[in-house]
N, C-alpha and C positions, 0 to 999 in steps of 0.2 A: 504494499500499500504506499502511495506517494504522500509526502508531507502535504498537510492541508486539505487532505480527502478524507480524513478519518482519525480514530484514536491511535496512539502510540501503543503498539502491541506490548511493550515493556512496562509502561506506567499506566495504560488506561486512559491518560489524558490526550486530548486532541492536540495535534501539531497546530502551531500558529499559522495563520493564513499566509500564504506567499504574496508577494507583491504582484499585482497584474502586469502583464507584459504589453497591454494595450495602453498606448500613450494617448492622453488627452490632447485635442488640437492645441497648437500654439496660440497664445492670446493675440488679438489684434493689437497693432500699435496704438489704437485709439483706446484701449482698455484702461490706460492710465489717466485719461482725462477726467478732470474734475472742473466744475463751473460754480461761479458764486451762487449764493442763495440767502433768503431770509428764513422763513420758517421751514421746516422739514415736515411734509406730511407723510411721506414714505421713505426712510432711509435706505440706503443701498441694500438691496435684498435679492436673493436668488429668484430668477424670473419664474421658475417652477413653482413658487409659492404664491404668485400673483396672477389674477385673471385680468389681463390689461383692458379688455372692453368694459367689464364691470367697475375697474378703477376710473376709466374715463367717463362712465355714466354716472357715478357717484359724484364725480368733480363737477358734472353739470347740473345735477339735481340738488346736491347739498349746498344750502346758502353759504355755509361757512367754507366750502371748498371752491366757490366761484371766484377764483383769484387768478391773477396773472402768475405765470410760472412755466416750468417745463417738466416734462417727463423725459428722463434719459434712460435708453435701453441699450445695454452693452451685449450684443450678440457675439457668437464666436468670431466672426470675421468683419464686424463693423459696429459703429455706434450710430443709433437713431436717435434723434432728438424731436420730440413733439412739443410745439410752442403753444400755450394756453393763454387765453384772455377771458376773464370772467367765466372760468371753467370750461370754455369751449376750445377744442383744438383748432387753431386758425392757421397753422403752418408746420413745416416738417423739414429736417434736413438730415443728412446722412454722410458718414465719412468712414473710409477703411483705414486711413493712416494718421488721422488727426490733423492734417494739413489741407488736404483738398476735400471740399464738401460739395455736395449737390442738393439743390432744393428738390423735394419729392412731393408729388401729390399726396394728400393726407391718407386716402385710402390705401394707396401703395405702401406708405410708410408703415401704417398699422398692419397691413397685410404681411409684412417681413417677419412679423412675430409669430412663431408657430402656435397652434391652439394647444399643444401640450409640449411646452419647451423643456428640454433636458438640461441645456446650458444656457448661461446668460444671467444678467443681472439688471435691475431696474430701480430707479429712484423717482420720487415725485417732490419737487421742491418749488416753493414760492419764490418769485423774483420780481423785481420792479420792471415796469414797461420799458423804462430807459435802458435797463440791462439787457432785456430781451432784443430791443432794437439794436444795440450794440453787437450782441452776439450774432444775430442774423446778418448784420451788415458785413461783419468781418469774415463771416463764412461765405457768404454768397456774392460778395463784390470784391473778388481778387483783383480785377482789372482797376479798381479805384485805390488800391494801396498806393500810398505817397512815398516817394524815395527820399531817404536821408541824404543829406550833403556827403559827397564823397570823402571829405576829410572828417567826417563826424563818426566816432566809435559808438555805435548804438548799443553796445554792451555796458556802457558807462553812465550811471545816473547823473554824474557831473557834466557830462557832455549833452545828454538828452534834454534835461529839464530847463537849462539855461537856454538851449536853442528854441525850445517850444515857447518860453516866455518872450524871448527877443522877437519871435515872429508873430506873436499874439495869436497863437495857434487855436483854431475852433475845430473840433473833431474828436475822435476816439483813439486812444492809444491801447493797444493790446499786448499784455506782457504775458507771454507763455513761459512758465517757469517750472521744469520738471513735471509736466503734465497738468499743473495748475494754470487755468486760463483766467486772466484778471483783466479788467477793463477800467480805464480812467477816462472820463468825459471832460474835455477841456473847453473853456471859453475864455477868449481874450488871453490865452497863454496861461491860464491858471486852472487848476483842477476844480471843476464844478461838483462832480460826484465820483465816487470810486466804488467798484464792484470787484472784490477781492475773494479768491477761493481758498485762502489760507486757513479759514476756520478760526482765526485768532480775533482778538478784541484789542481796543485801544485806539489811539489816535492814527489817522490815516497815513500821515506822513511816515511814522515809525513802521508801520506795516509795509508800506511800499519800499522802504530802505531795506528791509529784511528780504524782499524779493531779489535784491541785488546783492544779498551777502555772499560770502565765499562757501557757503554750505555745498558740498558736493552734489547733494540731491537737487540743487537749484542751478547748477552750473550750465544747464542746457537750455538757458533761456533765450528767448528771441523777442525783440521789441519791434512792433510795426504800428504805423499810424494811418488813419483814414480821415476823409472829410466827415463832417457831422453825419450821423446815422439818421436816416428817415424813420418815421414810426414803422413798427413791425407790419409788414403787409399781411393781410388776411386772405387766404384762398377762399374760393367758393367751396361750400360744404359738399362733401360726397352726396348727401341727401338732395341738395338743389341740383347738382348735375344730373343725378338719376331722374329727377322729376322732369327736367327739360328732355333728357334722352326718351323717356316714356311718352312725353308729349309729341315729340317728333314722330316716333314710331306709330302713335295712335293716328296722327293726322295721315300719314302715308297709308296705313292700313284702310282708313276710312275712304280715302280716294280710290284705292283698289276695289273696295266693295262698291264703289259708285261707277265702276268701269272706266275710270280715268286711264287710259292706255299708257303704259309706260310710267306711271306715277313714281315708282321706286328709282328709276333711272333719272327722272327729272329732278328728284329731290337730291340725289347723289351729285348730279352734275352741278346743281345749285351750290351744294355744300363745298364741292371742290374749287368752284369759281371764288367763293367767298373766304376760303380758309387763309389765303395770303393776308387779307385785311383783318379777318377775325380769327387768330390762331386758336382760340378756344374751340372752334369747330372741329379740330384735331381729336377732340374727346368724344365725337359723334360718329366715328367710323362704324359702319354697320347698322346704324339706326334707321336707315331708309329702305329697307329690304321689303316691307310691305306684308310680312307674315307674322305668325304669333310665336315663332321660335325665339329662344333667348338670344341675346346679342352676343354671339361667340365667333366673331370672324377670325380668319387664320392668325392675325395679329390683332389681339384684343385691344380695344381702344383704352389708352391710359386716361386717368383723369388729369385735368389741367391744374397748374399751380397758379392760374390767373384769378383775379378777385371775381366776386359774384357779379358786379355790374358789367365786367367784360363778357362773362358767360351770358347774361341776359341780353346784352347788345348783340352778340353773336347769333343767339337762337332768334332774336327778333329779326335780324337781318335775313336769316334763312327763310323764315316765315313769309316775310315781305317778297322774297323771290319766288317761293314754291307756290303760294295760294292763288296769286293772280294767274300764273301759268296754267295751274290746274283748272280754274274757273273758265279760262279761254277754251279749255278742252271738253267743256261739259260738266265740270265738277261743280259743287255746291258753292254758294257765295261765301266768301271768307268769314263774314260775321256768323253765319249759320254753322259753319264747320267748327269754328273756334268755340262757340257757345256750347256745342254738343261734346266736343273732345276735351276742353280744358275746365268744364264746370266743376268737377270734384276737387280740383286742386287751384281753383281761381284765387283763393285768398292767398296762397303761397306766391303765385306769379304777380298778383296785383302788389304784394308787399315788396317786390323787387322792381317794380315799374315796368313790367314786361308789356302789359296792354297799352301803356302810354307811349311805347316805342312803336306802335302799330298805326297804320292810317285808317283803321276801321273802328267803329264804336260797337262793341259787343253789349247787347242788352241782356242781363241775366234774369 
């Protein structure tokens, strides 16, 4: 009998378990990243212990949880960040290496988390809107990063801060120090606000000085600066995108039922003509087929990262192209068709200004 598989025949005691030869995957370079926070709603915890969708639903329903903040999800090969405002997920980013980030549609970001994850970690932290704006801007605007003067050593605080003061700098300074991501918001060359991930207390000046200490854990620091960060952009919600998809699918099916020849082809041709002006229509691939099958094209449509008003404007432009063409081919009048198809969700569409973007007056 082999060690680890039964009792020792001499003593009757079981052998100690042998170390498994199966190696766990190497952690992602983003695994060490930590971001500033105010209150901690969920400390960094094994992902297997947390139901992500329930966590997000509670954040939306619980009055105390309707805050600005972020949910960070460390997967085996990447970090996913969900940005929340008033408890709602409004944006998302991801990184494999902690340096290059991509903005993700919210549904796609959430979909990266397995239903029953075995590996990974998660946290839910409150953070100020200014911090979230700084984080998103530094992650998703690499082309906007400002260059330091060639003669300036950006590793030295005695070089950086006098330069920023002398140039009356307005913007965001990011200090990456041993995986800790820190943000300073400057106005007229002086620090207006600071968001530090060191978990320490005390005056901001002293905490910033410690970021530049000779501690070996912090020697891998990098300092970059950006123009002022715009407010955190909010994507159209997955539910709104799906509502518009279902509206367009229902319109085309109704036209097919009324024997409008080639209605799916007309709708798809209109979408393709408009997509350059309205990129949000890229999220509507496969919606104009005119049948009741689920939308599962060979290349599934991705949700868009554009805001709700862009999705509304894109859908309205598509409807303005499609319905007059269909009416000219014997289809119902646009007002009649919209009243029939959009009735159940009219309040959703009205709240987005959808009907105000159309040339027809729909009587409910």
